[in-house]
C-alpha positions, 0 to 999 in steps of 0.5 A: 428200283435204284436201291443203295448197296450199302446197309447203314450200320454205324450211323445214329438213326434215331428219329429227331424227337420231338421233331414233326412234319411241321418242323421239317422246313423248306430244306426237308420239304425239298427232299419229300420225293427221295426214298427211304429204304428198309431191310426187314429180314430178307424183304425190302420196304421203300417209300418216299420221305413224304410218308415219314411222320417225323423228320428223318436224320439225313443219314437215313436217306441214301442207304438201307436201314436194317430194322423191323420197325417202321413208321409212316403216315398216309391218307386213309382213302388212297394211301397217299402221303400227307400234303406238303403244305401240312405244317402241323403234326399230321396225327392231329389232322382229320380233314383234307386241305381246301382244294386238295380234291380229296373226298369228304371224310378222308382222314390221316392214319399215323402208324407210329410203330409197325413191327414186321414179323410175328410178335407175341405181345406187341405194345402189350396188346395181348396182356391188356386184352387178357386183363380186360377179359379176366377183370373187366365187365363186357358191355356188348359190342361197339363198331364190331368190337367187344366193348369193355368201356369204363366211364367216358373211356372206350376200350374195344377189343377183338381176339381171333385167329387172324387178327388181334385188335385193341382200340382205345379212346374217349367218347366225350364230345370235347375229345372227338379231335383227340387221338384214338389209339389202335393196336393190331396184330396178325401173323405178318405184322403188328402195329400201333396207329393214331387217328382222331377219335371221331374215326374210331369206328373205321378201325377195320379200314385202318387195319386194311389200309396198313396191310395194303400199304405194307404190301404195296411198298414191300419187295419180298425176298429182295435180299435173297437175290 
């Protein structure tokens, strides 16, 4: 792997908000195969620009960004990046383009923020779950998670030694195409992700895919060389 030697320290690496994939334009789409590099502690994470859910500032390409927070988007079935002709915000896509050859029911996962390393309360997940268990009314299980739903809104939780899960969405029919928010925490990473609400029952597949994505694109202890 041809990794740049320089760590980017002085450039402004904030994402171009509210820039999205649909606003990349022809010049940006021409760079989809170029690599983004991240130093997370002693480890290296790298993946093509095509995985970026928002437009990277040009200075992020061609050097290494020192950060513990990542964001990326991929197809749930095989962790491939969104198709280049997807010119709308990827977090609101749920079906593959015609002729893509992707399986029916495939969907996109947008990881809005992934923190690599142990985190006690990522995105307020632990506090929210604790509040629900103290003050909420359990309503059985849904999709293998404890159900603390209220009205049309679903709040599903899991708290175990290996993984904490918080899934929030509306189960109203007219909201099926709106995002479901999924927060995960384990000993290696913590993440917030978006999928369409109709895929909320696939939370375990989303969790496993994020874990596999990190493993696939990470070189452990690279910077200890």
